[in-house]
C-alpha positions in Angstrom: 105.9 51.6 125.3 108.7 53.2 123.3 111.7 54.3 125.4 111.8 58.0 126.1 114.9 59.9 125.0 115.9 63.5 125.6 115.6 66.3 123.0 118.6 67.0 120.9 120.2 70.5 120.3 121.5 71.9 117.1 125.1 73.3 117.1 125.2 77.1 116.9 123.9 78.1 113.5 126.2 79.6 110.8 125.3 83.2 110.1 125.5 84.2 106.4 124.5 87.4 104.6 121.3 87.5 102.6 121.7 87.7 98.8 121.6 91.1 97.2 118.6 92.3 95.2 115.6 90.2 94.5 113.1 92.5 96.2 109.4 92.2 95.6 108.1 94.0 92.6 104.4 94.4 92.8 102.3 93.4 89.8 100.4 96.3 88.3 96.7 95.6 88.3 94.4 97.2 85.8 93.0 100.6 86.9 90.8 103.2 85.2 92.3 106.0 83.1 92.8 109.5 84.4 89.7 110.9 82.8 87.5 108.0 84.1 88.9 108.5 87.6 88.2 112.2 87.5 84.6 111.4 86.4 84.2 108.8 89.2 85.9 110.6 92.0 84.9 114.3 91.5 81.5 113.9 93.1 83.2 112.2 96.1 85.8 114.9 96.4 83.1 117.6 96.2 81.2 115.8 99.0 84.3 115.7 101.2 84.8 119.4 100.5 81.3 120.3 101.3 81.2 118.2 104.5 84.4 119.8 105.7 83.1 123.2 105.1 79.8 122.4 106.9 81.7 120.9 109.8 83.9 123.9 110.1 80.7 126.0 110.5 79.6 123.7 113.4 82.9 124.0 115.1 83.0 127.8 114.7 79.5 128.0 116.1 79.8 125.7 119.1 83.4 125.5 120.2 85.3 128.6 121.0 88.9 128.3 119.7 88.1 125.0 118.1 90.0 123.9 115.1 88.0 122.1 112.3 89.4 118.7 111.5 88.0 115.7 109.6 89.1 112.1 109.4 89.4 111.0 105.8 89.1 107.4 104.6 90.8 106.4 101.3 90.0 103.0 99.9 92.6 101.8 97.4 92.1 99.0 94.9 95.8 98.2 94.9 98.7 98.4 97.2 100.9 101.6 97.4 104.1 101.5 99.5 105.3 104.1 102.0 101.8 105.5 102.4 102.5 107.0 105.9 105.4 109.1 104.6 103.6 110.2 101.5 100.4 111.2 103.4 102.4 113.3 106.0 104.2 115.0 103.1 100.8 116.4 102.1 100.2 118.0 105.5 97.8 115.3 106.6 98.3 113.4 109.9 98.6 109.7 109.4 96.2 107.7 111.7 96.5 104.1 110.4 95.8 101.6 107.7 94.7 98.0 107.1 94.2 95.6 104.3 90.7 95.2 102.7 89.2 93.1 100.0 87.8 95.1 97.0 84.8 93.7 95.1 85.6 93.9 91.4 83.7 96.0 88.9 84.2 97.4 85.4 86.7 100.0 86.6 88.7 97.6 88.8 88.5 94.1 87.4 90.3 91.1 88.7 92.6 88.8 86.9 92.8 85.0 86.6 90.6 83.0 89.0 90.6 85.6 91.9 87.2 86.8 93.1 88.4 90.0 94.9 91.2 92.4 94.8 93.7 93.0 97.6 93.2 96.6 98.6 94.2 99.1 101.2 92.3 101.4 103.5 94.0 104.2 105.3 92.7 107.0 107.4 94.2 110.4 108.0 93.3 113.6 109.9 92.9 116.7 107.8 92.8 120.2 109.1 92.2 123.3 106.9 95.8 123.3 105.6 95.8 119.5 104.9 92.4 119.7 103.2 93.7 122.5 100.9 96.8 120.5 100.1 94.8 117.4 99.3 92.4 119.3 97.0 95.4 121.0 95.3 97.1 117.6 94.6 93.9 116.2 93.2 93.5 119.2 90.9 97.1 118.9 89.7 96.8 115.2 89.1 93.6 115.7 87.0 95.3 118.3 84.9 98.5 116.2 84.6 100.6 118.9 86.4 103.7 118.1 88.5 102.7 117.2 92.0 105.8 118.6 93.7 108.8 117.1 95.5 108.1 114.2 97.8 104.5 114.0 96.6 104.8 112.1 93.3 103.5 108.9 95.0 100.0 110.6 95.0 99.9 109.7 91.3 99.6 106.0 92.4 97.1 106.8 95.1 94.8 108.7 92.8 95.2 106.1 90.0 93.9 103.2 92.2 91.6 105.3 94.5 88.2 103.6 94.6 86.5 105.7 97.2 87.2 108.7 99.4 84.9 109.7 102.2 84.8 110.9 105.8 85.0 108.5 108.7 81.5 108.4 110.0 78.7 106.7 111.9 79.1 103.4 109.9 82.4 102.9 111.7 81.8 104.7 115.0 78.3 103.4 115.8 77.0 100.7 113.4 80.0 98.3 113.1 80.5 98.3 116.8 76.7 97.6 117.4 76.6 100.5 119.9 73.6 101.9 118.0 71.6 98.7 118.6 72.7 98.7 122.3 71.4 102.2 122.9 68.2 101.7 121.0 67.4 98.6 123.2 67.8 100.6 126.4 64.8 102.1 128.2 64.7 105.9 128.4 65.3 105.9 132.1 68.4 103.7 131.7 72.0 104.9 131.5 74.2 103.9 128.6 77.7 102.7 129.6 80.1 103.3 126.7 83.8 103.2 125.9 85.0 106.0 123.7 88.1 105.2 121.7 90.0 108.0 120.1 92.2 108.1 117.0 95.7 108.1 118.4 97.3 111.5 117.8 101.0 111.8 117.9 101.0 115.1 119.8 100.5 114.7 123.5 99.1 118.3 123.7 96.6 117.4 121.0 95.5 114.3 123.0 95.0 116.5 126.0 92.9 119.0 124.0 90.8 116.1 122.7 90.2 114.9 126.2 88.8 118.3 127.3 86.6 118.5 124.2 85.1 115.0 124.9 84.5 115.9 128.5 82.7 119.1 127.4 80.5 117.3 124.8 79.7 114.6 127.4 78.6 117.2 129.9 76.4 118.9 127.3 74.7 115.5 126.8 74.1 115.0 130.5 76.9 112.4 130.7 80.3 112.2 132.4 83.5 110.2 132.2 84.0 107.3 134.5 87.5 107.7 136.0 90.2 109.1 133.7 91.4 108.6 130.2 93.8 105.8 129.4 96.8 106.8 127.2 99.2 104.0 126.2 101.6 105.2 123.5 103.2 101.7 123.1 100.0 100.4 121.6 98.5 103.7 120.3 95.5 103.5 122.7 93.6 106.5 123.9 90.2 106.0 125.4 87.8 106.8 128.2 84.8 105.1 129.8 81.7 107.2 130.2 78.0 107.1 131.0 75.2 109.1 129.3 71.4 109.1 129.8 69.9 106.6 127.4 67.2 109.1 126.4 69.8 111.7 125.5 71.9 109.2 123.6 68.8 108.2 121.5 68.2 111.9 120.7 71.8 112.2 119.4 71.5 109.1 117.3 68.6 110.9 115.5 70.9 113.8 114.7 73.3 112.4 112.1 76.3 114.5 111.1 74.7 115.4 107.7 71.8 117.1 109.4 73.1 118.2 112.8 72.8 121.9 113.6 75.5 121.8 116.2 78.5 119.7 117.0 77.7 116.8 119.5 79.4 113.8 121.0 78.4 111.2 118.4 79.9 113.2 115.5 83.1 114.5 117.0 85.7 113.5 114.5 88.5 112.6 116.9 86.5 109.6 118.1 87.2 106.4 116.3 84.8 104.0 118.0 82.0 103.9 120.6 81.7 100.5 122.3 79.5 99.2 125.1 81.1 98.3 128.4 80.4 96.2 131.5 80.1 92.8 130.0 80.8 89.6 132.0 83.9 87.7 131.1 83.3 84.3 132.7 80.2 82.6 134.0 80.2 80.0 136.7 77.6 77.2 136.5 75.5 76.2 139.5 75.7 73.0 141.4 77.7 71.0 143.9 81.0 69.2 143.4 82.2 65.9 144.7 84.7 65.2 147.5 88.2 64.3 146.2 91.7 63.5 147.3 94.8 65.4 146.1 98.6 64.6 146.0 100.5 65.6 149.1 103.7 66.5 147.3 104.5 70.2 147.3 106.2 72.3 144.5 109.9 72.8 145.0 110.6 75.4 142.2 109.8 79.1 141.6 106.8 79.9 139.4 107.2 79.5 135.6 103.5 80.0 134.8 101.2 82.9 135.8 97.4 83.0 135.7 95.5 86.3 135.2 91.9 85.5 136.2 89.5 85.6 139.1 90.4 85.0 142.7 91.0 81.3 143.5 90.1 79.5 146.7 93.6 79.4 148.1 92.5 77.0 150.9 91.3 74.3 148.6 93.4 71.2 149.0 94.2 71.2 145.3 95.8 74.7 145.5 97.0 75.0 149.1 100.7 76.0 149.2 100.9 75.7 145.4 100.0 79.3 144.5 101.8 82.6 144.9 98.8 84.9 145.0 98.9 88.6 144.2 95.9 90.9 144.6 97.0 94.4 143.5 93.5 95.6 143.0 92.2 94.2 146.3 89.6 92.0 144.7 89.5 89.1 147.1 87.3 91.1 149.5 84.6 91.3 146.7 83.9 87.5 146.7 81.4 85.5 148.6 81.6 81.8 149.3 81.1 79.7 146.2 82.1 82.5 143.8 85.8 81.7 143.4 85.1 79.2 140.7 86.8 80.2 137.5 90.1 81.1 139.0 90.0 77.9 141.1 89.3 75.7 138.1 92.0 77.3 135.9 94.6 77.0 138.7 93.6 73.4 139.2 94.0 72.6 135.5 97.4 74.3 135.3 98.7 72.5 138.4 97.1 69.1 138.1 95.6 68.8 134.6 92.4 66.9 134.1 91.8 65.2 137.4 90.2 62.2 135.7 93.6 61.4 134.3 95.2 59.2 137.0 98.6 59.3 135.3 98.9 63.1 135.5 101.2 64.5 138.2 101.3 68.1 139.5 103.8 70.4 138.1 107.0 70.9 140.0 106.8 74.7 140.3 104.4 77.0 142.0 101.9 79.1 140.0 101.8 82.9 140.3 98.1 83.9 140.2 97.0 87.6 139.8 93.4 88.6 140.3 92.1 90.8 137.6 88.4 90.1 137.4 85.8 90.2 140.2 82.2 89.2 140.9 79.4 90.9 138.9 76.9 92.3 141.5 74.2 92.6 138.9 74.4 88.9 138.3 74.5 88.2 142.0 71.2 90.0 142.5 69.4 87.6 140.2 71.0 84.5 141.7 73.8 84.0 139.2 77.6 83.8 139.7 79.5 85.7 137.1 82.9 87.5 137.0 83.7 90.6 135.0 85.7 93.7 134.6 83.6 96.5 136.1 82.5 99.4 134.1 85.0 101.8 135.7 88.1 100.1 134.7 89.9 99.1 131.4 91.0 95.6 130.7 94.2 97.0 129.3 95.0 98.9 132.5 94.6 96.0 134.8 96.5 93.7 132.5 99.3 96.2 132.1 99.6 96.8 135.9 99.5 93.1 136.6 102.2 92.1 134.1 104.5 95.0 135.0 104.2 94.2 138.7 105.1 90.6 137.9 108.1 91.2 135.7 109.4 94.7 136.4 110.7 96.6 139.4 108.3 99.3 140.5 110.2 101.9 142.6 111.2 100.1 145.7 109.0 97.1 145.0 110.9 94.2 143.5 109.3 92.2 140.6 106.8 89.8 142.1 107.5 86.9 139.8 110.5 87.5 137.5 110.9 83.8 136.6 107.6 83.7 134.7 107.8 82.5 131.1 104.1 81.6 130.4 101.0 83.6 131.3 97.5 82.1 131.1 94.7 84.3 130.0 91.4 82.4 129.9 89.2 85.5 129.8 88.0 87.6 126.9 85.8 90.4 125.7 82.5 89.0 124.4 81.6 92.4 123.1 84.6 92.6 120.8 84.8 89.7 118.3 87.7 90.1 116.0 87.1 91.9 112.7 90.0 93.3 110.6 91.8 95.3 113.2 93.6 94.2 116.4 92.0 95.2 119.7 94.0 97.3 122.1 94.0 94.3 124.5 95.6 92.1 121.8 98.1 94.9 120.9 99.1 95.1 124.6 99.8 91.3 124.8 101.9 91.6 121.7 103.9 94.5 123.2 104.5 92.7 126.5 105.5 89.4 124.7 108.2 91.4 122.8 109.3 93.5 125.7 109.5 90.8 128.4 110.1 87.7 126.3 107.1 86.0 127.8 104.4 83.8 126.1 100.7 84.4 126.6 98.4 81.4 126.2 94.9 82.8 125.3 91.6 81.1 125.1 89.7 81.5 121.7 86.4 82.2 123.5 83.3 80.2 123.9 80.3 80.0 121.5 77.4 79.4 123.8 74.5 79.9 121.5 71.9 77.2 120.7 72.1 75.1 117.5 69.1 74.9 115.3 69.5 72.2 112.6 66.0 72.8 111.1 64.8 69.2 111.3 62.8 67.3 113.8 64.5 65.5 116.7 63.3 62.2 115.5 64.8 62.8 112.1 68.1 63.9 113.7 68.1 60.7 115.9 67.7 58.5 112.8 71.1 59.7 111.5 74.3 57.7 112.2 77.3 59.3 114.0 79.1 60.4 110.9 75.9 62.1 109.5 75.3 63.9 112.9 78.9 65.2 112.8 78.3 66.6 109.3 75.1 68.3 110.3 76.9 70.0 113.1 79.8 71.1 110.9 77.5 72.5 108.3 75.8 74.5 111.0 79.1 75.8 112.2 80.0 76.7 108.7 76.8 78.7 108.3 77.5 80.6 111.5 81.2 81.5 111.0 80.6 85.3 111.1 79.2 84.9 114.6 81.9 82.6 115.8 84.8 85.0 115.5 87.5 85.0 118.1 86.9 87.1 121.3 89.6 89.8 122.0 92.4 89.4 122.8 92.7 86.0 121.0 93.8 87.7 117.8 97.1 88.7 119.4 99.9 87.8 117.0 102.7 87.0 119.5 100.4 85.0 121.8 99.3 81.4 121.1 95.5 81.1 120.8 94.1 77.9 122.1 90.9 76.2 120.8 89.0 73.4 122.6 88.8 69.8 121.4 85.7 67.8 122.1 87.6 65.5 124.4 88.4 64.8 128.1 89.5 61.9 130.3 86.2 61.2 132.1 85.6 58.0 130.1 82.3 56.7 128.7 80.5 55.5 131.8 78.7 58.7 132.5 74.9 59.2 132.9 73.5 60.8 129.7 69.9 61.6 130.9 68.3 64.2 128.7 71.6 65.3 127.2 72.8 64.9 123.7 76.4 64.6 122.3 76.5 66.5 119.0 79.9 65.1 118.2 79.6 61.4 118.9 82.8 59.4 118.5 84.7 62.4 117.2 87.7 64.5 118.3 87.1 67.5 116.1 87.0 71.0 117.7 84.3 71.4 120.3 80.9 72.8 119.3 81.6 75.7 121.8 85.0 76.7 120.4 85.3 79.9 118.5 87.2 79.9 115.1 89.6 82.0 113.1 90.9 83.4 111.0 93.3 85.8 112.8 94.9 89.1 111.8 95.5 89.2 108.1 93.9 85.8 107.7 96.6 84.1 109.8 96.0 80.7 111.4 94.1 81.1 114.6 93.6 79.3 116.9 97.1 77.9 116.3 96.7 74.9 118.6 94.0 72.8 120.2 93.9 71.1 123.6 91.1 69.1 125.2 88.3 71.4 126.4 85.9 68.7 127.7 83.0 67.1 125.9 80.2 69.6 125.8 76.7 68.1 125.8 73.4 69.8 124.9 69.9 69.6 126.1 67.7 67.2 124.2 64.8 69.1 122.5 61.2 67.9 123.0 60.4 64.9 120.7 58.9 65.9 117.4 59.9 69.6 117.7 62.5 71.4 115.6 66.0 70.4 116.6 67.1 73.4 118.8 69.9 72.2 121.1 70.7 74.5 124.0 74.0 74.2 126.0 74.0 72.0 129.1 76.3 73.1 131.9 75.7 70.4 134.6 78.7 69.7 136.8 78.6 66.0 136.1 80.6 64.0 133.6 81.6 64.2 130.8 84.0 67.1 131.1 87.3 67.9 132.8 87.5 67.3 136.5 88.8 70.4 138.4 88.9 71.8 141.9 85.6 73.5 142.8 84.8 76.3 145.1 81.9 75.1 147.4 79.3 77.5 148.8 79.2 75.4 151.9 83.0 75.9 152.5 84.2 72.4 151.6 87.9 72.5 150.7 88.3 69.3 148.6 85.5 69.2 146.1 85.9 68.5 142.4 83.4 69.2 139.5 83.3 68.7 135.8 83.4 71.7 133.5 84.3 72.6 129.9 85.4 75.3 127.5 88.2 77.0 125.7 89.3 78.4 129.1 90.2 74.9 130.1 92.0 74.2 126.9 94.2 77.3 127.4 95.0 76.3 131.0 96.1 72.8 129.7 98.3 74.5 127.1 99.8 76.6 129.9 100.4 73.5 132.0 102.2 71.9 129.0 104.3 75.0 128.6 105.5 74.5 132.2 106.3 70.8 131.5 108.3 71.9 128.4 110.2 74.3 130.7 111.0 71.3 133.0 112.5 69.5 130.0 114.5 72.5 128.9 115.8 73.0 132.4 117.0 69.4 132.4 118.9 70.1 129.2 120.4 73.2 130.8 121.4 71.2 133.8 123.2 68.6 131.6 124.8 71.3 129.4 125.1 74.4 131.6 123.3 77.5 130.2 123.1 76.0 126.7 119.8 77.8 126.3 119.8 81.5 127.3 117.1 82.4 129.8 115.7 85.1 127.5 115.0 82.5 124.8 113.2 80.0 127.0 109.7 81.5 126.4 110.0 81.6 122.6 111.2 77.9 122.7 108.2 77.0 124.8 106.0 78.6 122.1 107.9 76.7 119.4 107.5 73.3 121.1 103.8 73.9 122.0 103.1 74.2 118.3 105.6 71.6 117.2 103.6 68.9 118.8 100.5 69.6 116.7 99.3 67.7 113.6 95.9 67.8 111.9 94.9 64.2 112.5 93.3 62.2 109.7 89.9 61.7 111.4 89.4 65.4 111.9 90.5 66.2 108.3 88.1 63.7 106.9 85.2 65.1 108.9 85.9 68.7 107.9 86.6 67.5 104.4 82.9 67.0 103.8 82.7 70.8 103.6 84.8 70.9 100.5 82.9 72.1 97.4 83.6 73.7 94.0 83.8 77.2 95.5 86.5 76.4 98.1 88.3 73.4 96.6 91.3 75.5 95.5 91.8 77.0 98.9 90.5 74.2 101.1 93.7 74.1 103.2 92.6 77.5 104.6 89.2 76.0 105.4 90.9 73.1 107.3 93.1 75.6 109.1 90.0 77.6 110.2 88.6 74.6 111.9 91.7 72.7 113.0 94.5 75.3 113.2 97.9 73.5 113.1 96.2 70.6 114.9 95.7 69.0 118.3 98.9 69.0 120.4 100.3 65.6 121.3 102.2 66.5 124.5 104.4 63.5 124.5 105.8 64.3 121.1 107.5 67.5 122.4 108.6 66.3 125.8 110.8 63.4 124.6 112.1 61.5 121.6 111.9 57.8 120.8 114.3 55.5 118.8 112.2 56.1 115.7 111.6 59.8 116.3 114.3 62.4 116.9 113.6 66.1 117.7 116.3 68.7 117.5 115.9 72.3 118.8 117.6 75.5 117.8 117.3 79.1 119.0 118.9 82.5 118.6 118.5 86.1 117.9 118.5 87.3 114.3 118.7 90.6 112.5 117.4 91.6 109.1 121.0 91.6 107.7 121.6 87.9 108.3 120.5 84.3 107.7 120.9 81.6 110.3 121.8 78.2 108.7 121.2 74.8 110.3 122.1 71.4 108.9 119.8 68.5 109.8 121.6 65.2 109.3 119.8 62.5 107.3 120.5 58.9 108.3 122.3 57.0 105.6 120.0 54.0 106.2 117.2 55.9 104.4 119.0 55.7 101.1 117.6 53.3 98.5 114.5 52.5 100.6 110.7 53.0 100.1 109.4 53.9 103.5 107.2 56.3 105.3 109.0 59.3 106.7 107.7 62.5 108.3 109.6 65.7 109.0 108.0 68.5 111.1 109.6 71.9 111.1 108.4 74.7 113.4 109.7 78.2 113.7 108.3 80.7 116.2 109.3 84.2 117.2 108.3 87.3 119.1 108.0 90.4 116.9 108.1 94.1 117.8 104.9 95.9 116.7 103.9 99.0 114.8 100.3 99.8 115.7 99.9 102.4 112.9 100.9 100.0 110.1 98.5 97.6 108.3 101.0 94.7 108.8 101.5 95.5 112.5 104.2 92.9 112.8 107.6 94.5 112.3 109.6 91.2 111.9 108.8 88.5 109.4 110.8 85.4 109.9 110.7 82.3 107.6 112.2 78.8 107.8 112.9 77.1 104.5 115.1 74.4 103.0 118.0 75.6 100.8 116.5 73.5 98.1 112.8 72.7 97.5 111.4 70.2 99.9 110.8 67.6 97.2 114.4 68.0 96.1 115.9 67.3 99.5 117.4 63.9 100.1 114.1 62.8 101.8 111.8 63.9 98.9 109.1 65.5 101.1 105.8 67.2 100.4 103.7 69.6 102.5 100.6 67.8 103.8 98.8 70.3 106.1 98.6 74.1 106.1 98.6 76.5 103.1 102.2 77.7 102.5 101.2 81.3 102.3 98.8 81.4 105.3 101.5 79.6 107.3 103.7 82.7 107.2 101.2 85.4 108.3 101.6 85.2 112.0 104.6 84.6 114.3 104.7 80.8 113.8 105.6 78.7 110.8 104.7 75.1 111.1 105.5 72.7 108.3 104.4 69.0 108.3 106.1 67.2 105.5 105.8 63.6 104.5 107.2 61.2 101.9 106.6 57.6 100.8 108.4 57.2 97.5 111.6 55.2 97.0 114.7 57.2 97.8 118.0 57.2 95.8 121.1 55.8 97.3 122.7 58.3 99.7 126.2 59.8 99.6 128.1 60.0 102.9 126.8 62.7 105.4 123.6 63.7 103.5 122.0 66.8 105.1 119.0 69.0 104.7 120.1 72.7 104.9 117.6 74.8 106.8 117.7 78.6 106.7 116.1 81.0 109.1 115.5 84.3 107.3 114.5 87.6 108.9 112.8 90.4 106.9 111.3 93.7 107.9 107.5 94.0 107.6 105.6 96.8 109.2 108.6 99.2 109.4 111.0 101.0 107.1 114.0 99.9 109.2 114.3 96.9 111.6 117.3 97.3 113.9 116.2 95.0 116.8 117.5 91.4 117.3 114.5 89.0 116.9 114.3 86.1 119.3 113.2 82.8 117.8 113.0 79.1 118.5 113.3 76.2 116.0 112.3 72.6 116.3 112.8 69.9 113.7 111.5 66.3 114.1 112.3 63.4 111.8 110.4 60.1 112.3 109.6 56.8 110.7 107.0 54.2 111.5 107.4 52.7 115.1 108.0 49.2 113.7 110.9 50.4 111.6 114.4 49.1 112.6 116.1 52.3 111.8 117.2 54.2 115.0 116.6 57.7 113.7 117.4 59.2 117.0 120.8 57.7 117.5 121.9 58.3 113.9 120.9 62.0 114.1 122.5 62.3 117.5 125.8 60.9 116.3 126.0 63.2 113.3 125.1 66.3 115.5 128.1 65.4 117.7 130.3 65.4 114.7 129.0 68.8 113.7 129.8 70.1 117.2 133.3 68.6 117.0 134.0 70.3 113.7 132.8 73.7 115.1 135.1 73.2 118.2 138.1 72.5 115.9 137.3 75.7 113.9 
């Protein structure tokens, strides 16, 4: 067993100014000529003009004092900068934008080997004045007339404009699947819906919209459920409502192009209709087993918080280990045996997988806030599920829970101000990620930035059956490798239905996927169950997959989520495997809430919830290591940078292992071969986290951490020492470099992330003294989130080294979704250099000595 050594710390970085100039100059893509654009777009412009005129008539006829407005959608086949400012200069109200892919055609071809064009879509609200201005600009552009001061950018917009239309039922009803939901209801049922509005800058305008929506609901026989939610920080304005299903169906049959009067489903200020009342977690049935628990008690204040269902606080696994907060008085809603999900998550954070006899409980208490509650509809049919009820917003409960935890509320002191990591193992199954960030994800991003706290979020479970299209006997004749490939091909075919559940797309949070692994061993009873991933540690069949926002890497990291088995189909029938949720092994052993009132039962369960809880537990263990560093070197790491360092080190321990890469590698074909690293990242993220790699070093592996706050006007420079013993040798060496940060957000911008950080070597990696090459993630995709994780390796013979060879690493900060970035951005950095364990080179000691020399030089200066 290698001797464990403490992490090392970089000296304070050198701050240098970024070089002048060198800004990005966009490459002009081919676009149609002016006459062709006029020919193409004139019918669309006429349609927009006619629809606005007709809608004005509806408003005049049905809403006294109403002002006609229309949301316009402009699809651009190229990128145009400063759109928000340009649009508002034309008397239009900016509502938002996002990136889209444009299919090429004769008018907008692609170049090289690309198959699509990177385009833009933006939406804006037009009243009568704005509509007149837009039509005037279009007319001037067609006739090559000057557009006026501050409006010349419209030349670029019209030149690459592919489509212009009104925001309509495709977005509000069809893409959100609310239309299917309403159609499936019986006439006597009630439709429970969430109405999300375009966020208007004017508070008075938002109040007017609220009154109009209430009036339109009333006309349809519906009503709001509680009040509107209005959160300016994340541009979220919405209300929950109910409406008779029969009336909703009637309105669906009155599309906006034929409606004789204004009604709820065509009111232009509404962005989306969504269904509500979905369960967040499901507890399986069965009995647990009696177990024994450590008697040691936590001695430190809470570092981790859990937002979940109510746990069984009297269970021996949790007793005196949890600070419980119940701001919504949810504990009274539970019956015996229903406190299962919260109990299991708390057990995993505190104890880990109970089958691992080497695992010890964390040294600190856990702060647990109840945010979900039992579903009474499920209870009536004998099931145990927990949910957010229809009369509340996820966002409101999360916001109140987090603020209560970290911020003083009047005379009430913060309930847990020491929290650095928050576990969120619940998600919205009705909102799989597609293009735009959910309000819930935006809220987590805002809180991460505001409070400097890390959220560990589960990716969500895929609980549908697998149909391989062959008989069971044929399936059984396959060897283990072939069975794995059958499953992976099925997963590939179902990617569109495996998207992340909100809020897992959050950019500042870490999203956690589940590995098909646990500590329960191989001596379990199989019975009529089947393991679809025999002898393999690739992601679990139940984990949901990325990508994330702007095709970033999501989930970033993977932790064990338990081996999920499936029910064996009848012999000779088609191979349809349904999920099996028995409480027996395999799986992860956790504390269990017994219906009979037993207080020391364990049970086996599985899922991405478990994986996120283990990630949170690891975050606490990292905090313990960082605290020891601070004890040895008082306050070397500022408290406000601890959470971002935990984020950095959680990712730093991840590597795409060779077995998993080989398995997923079978999906490579001629269509995806050039971008296959992004395919690997979709399945593997940055990889499975090896916890021990981030908690300590060994003689042959040295990890150095750095941290700071950086502005857009500077570069932070670190110097990583290279042991002289490497010179002139042919040997395996690996360097892992991880940079993570918390970014402020701009909800109205397509990039959303205001701060874009990057870590790079001052020279190319293969030109550094160690001659390294990137082996895992795609270098572009690697920079799209708030983590950059580089795994670099080399095997070639190295030149003889000069004295004090170094690799110069630069942390660079650039603005992204903002015109001006003034904030200081918190970041963490981790760099590991390692050689094979059998090597005689003491990498750790050589790096440590050189770092001490750097510190000595700084002190002399």
